[in-house]
LOLOTI-677232 format. One record per atom (N, C-alpha, C): residue in three letters; x, y, z. Coordinates in steps of 0.2 Angstrom, whole numbers, padded with zeros to 4 digits, always signed. Each point is the difference from the previous one (the first is absolute). Layout:
alaXYZ;...
% end
This chain:
unk-0296-0381-0806;unk+0001+0002+0007;unk-0008-0002+0004;unk-0003-0002-0003;unk-0004-0004+0005;unk+0003-0010+0000;unk+0008+0000-0002;unk+0004-0006+0002;unk+0002+0002+0006;unk+0000+0007+0002;unk+0005+0003+0004;unk-0004+0001+0007;unk-0008+0003-0004;unk-0005+0001+0010;unk-0001-0006+0001;unk+0000-0008-0004;unk-0001-0006+0002;unk+0006-0004+0005;unk+0005+0004-0002;unk+0007-0004+0001;unk+0000+0003+0007;unk+0000+0008+0002;unk+0000+0003+0008;unk-0005-0003+0003;unk-0008+0000-0004;unk-0004-0004+0006;unk+0002-0006+0004;unk+0003-0002-0006;unk+0001-0005+0002;unk+0004-0001+0005;unk+0006+0000+0000;unk+0008+0005+0004;unk-0004+0002+0007;unk-0004+0005+0000;unk-0004+0005+0009;unk-0003-0005+0001;unk-0005-0005-0002;unk-0002-0005+0003;unk+0002-0004+0006;unk+0006-0003-0007;unk+0002-0007+0006;unk+0008+0002+0002;unk+0000+0010+0002;unk+0010+0000+0001;unk-0006-0001+0010;unk+0006-0001+0004;unk+0001-0003+0006;unk+0002+0009+0003;unk-0001+0003+0008;unk+0001+0003+0001;unk+0007+0002+0000;unk+0002+0007-0002;unk+0008+0000-0002;unk+0002+0001-0005;unk-0005-0004-0006;unk+0004+0000-0005;unk+0000+0004-0005;unk-0001+0001-0003;unk-0001+0006-0010;unk+0003-0006-0003;unk-0008+0005-0007;unk+0000-0005-0006;unk+0006+0001-0002;unk+0003-0005-0006;unk+0004+0000-0003;unk-0001+0004-0009;unk+0002+0006-0002;unk-0002+0000-0006;unk+0000-0002-0008;unk-0007+0003-0001;unk+0000-0006-0008;unk+0003+0006-0003;unk+0002-0003-0007;unk+0002+0003-0006;unk-0001-0003-0004;unk-0006+0004-0005;unk-0002-0001-0008;unk+0004+0002-0004;unk+0003-0005-0005;unk+0002+0004-0005;unk-0002-0005-0007;unk+0000+0002-0007;unk+0002-0001-0008;unk+0004-0002-0002;unk-0001-0008+0001;unk+0006-0004-0005;unk-0004+0003-0005;unk+0006+0003-0006;unk-0003-0001-0010;unk+0004-0005-0003;unk-0004-0002-0002;unk+0006-0004-0003;unk+0000+0001-0010;unk-0003+0008+0000;unk+0000+0005-0007;unk-0004-0004-0009;unk-0003-0006+0003;unk-0001-0001-0006;unk-0006+0005-0006;unk+0001+0002+0004;unk-0006+0004-0005;unk+0006+0009+0001;unk+0004-0002+0000;unk+0005+0010-0002;unk+0000+0001+0009;unk+0002+0006+0001;unk+0001+0002+0005;unk-0005+0001+0004;unk+0002+0002+0006;unk-0008+0002+0006;unk-0001+0006+0000;unk-0007+0002-0003;unk-0001+0007+0000;unk-0007+0001+0002;unk-0003-0004+0005;unk-0007-0001+0004;unk+0005+0005+0010;unk-0004+0005+0001;unk+0000+0003+0008;unk+0005-0008+0004;unk+0002+0009+0004;unk+0002-0005+0005;unk+0000-0001+0009;unk-0005+0005-0002;unk-0001+0005+0006;unk-0009+0002+0000;unk-0004+0002+0003;unk-0006-0001+0003;unk-0002+0008-0005;unk+0004+0003+0002;unk+0000+0010-0003;unk+0002-0002-0006;unk+0004-0004-0002;unk+0001+0000-0008;unk-0007-0003-0005;unk-0002-0005+0003;unk-0004-0001-0005;unk-0007+0004+0003;unk-0001+0003+0004;unk-0005+0005-0001;unk-0003+0009+0000;unk+0000+0003-0002;unk-0001+0007-0002;unk-0001+0004+0007;unk+0009+0002+0004;unk-0002+0002+0009;unk-0001+0008-0004;unk-0003+0004+0006;unk+0003+0008-0003;unk+0006-0001+0006;unk+0003+0007-0002;unk+0008+0001+0004;unk-0004+0002+0009;unk-0008+0003-0004;unk-0001+0000+0010;unk-0001-0008+0005;unk-0001-0003-0004;unk-0003-0007+0002;unk+0005-0005+0003;unk+0007+0002-0005;unk+0004-0003+0001;unk+0003-0003+0007;unk-0001+0006+0002;unk+0004-0001+0010;unk-0004-0005+0001;unk-0009+0002-0002;unk-0005-0009+0006;unk+0000-0004-0002;unk+0001-0003-0008;unk-0001-0006-0003;unk+0006-0006+0002;unk-0001-0005+0003;unk+0006-0005+0000;unk+0002-0001-0006;unk+0005+0001-0004;unk+0003-0003-0004;unk+0006-0007+0002;unk-0005-0006-0001;unk+0006-0004+0000;unk+0001-0002-0006;unk+0008-0002+0001;unk+0005-0001-0004;unk+0004-0009+0000;unk+0000-0001-0008;unk+0002-0007+0001;unk+0006+0000-0005;unk+0005-0003+0001;unk+0006-0001-0003;unk-0002-0003-0006;unk+0004+0000-0006;unk-0001-0004-0002;unk+0009-0002-0004;unk+0000-0006+0000;unk+0007-0003-0004;unk+0000-0007-0005;unk+0004+0003-0004;unk-0002-0003-0009;unk+0005-0003+0003;unk-0002-0009-0003;unk+0003-0005+0002;unk+0008+0002-0003;unk+0000+0000-0008;unk+0000+0001-0007;unk+0009+0004+0005;unk+0000+0002+0003;unk+0005+0007+0002;unk+0004-0002+0008;unk-0007-0006+0002;unk+0003-0004+0007;unk+0005-0004-0003;unk-0002-0003-0007;unk+0004-0007-0001;unk+0004+0002-0008;unk-0001+0005+0000;unk+0005+0002-0004;unk-0003+0001-0008;unk+0004+0005-0004;unk-0004+0002-0007;unk-0001-0007-0006;unk+0002-0006+0000;unk+0001-0004+0002;unk-0007-0007-0002;unk-0001+0005+0006;unk-0005-0006+0003;unk-0009+0000-0003;unk+0003-0007+0000;unk-0011+0001-0007;unk-0006+0001+0005;unk+0000-0003+0008;unk-0004-0001+0004;unk+0002-0008+0003;unk+0000-0003-0003;unk+0000-0006+0002;unk+0009-0003+0006;unk-0001+0004+0002;unk+0005+0000+0006;unk+0002-0012+0002;unk-0004-0005-0002;unk+0005-0005+0000;unk+0002-0003-0004;
% end
């Protein structure tokens, strides 16, 4: 989230009149060295948030891409 904010700040600082910032996309590339990804992929999944508060808590989600799935099931993680 910090990198996203810094990138948006940089873009907004350097914008010319009439320009809009480009979207910033953050994702996780996971190489499965220690098994399947099992960490939360959103802020709300990482916290204990009551149902009453959920509508008010910003939920940032980070997409996860498993490299072995992208390269094929037989891939070892070494794409070279």
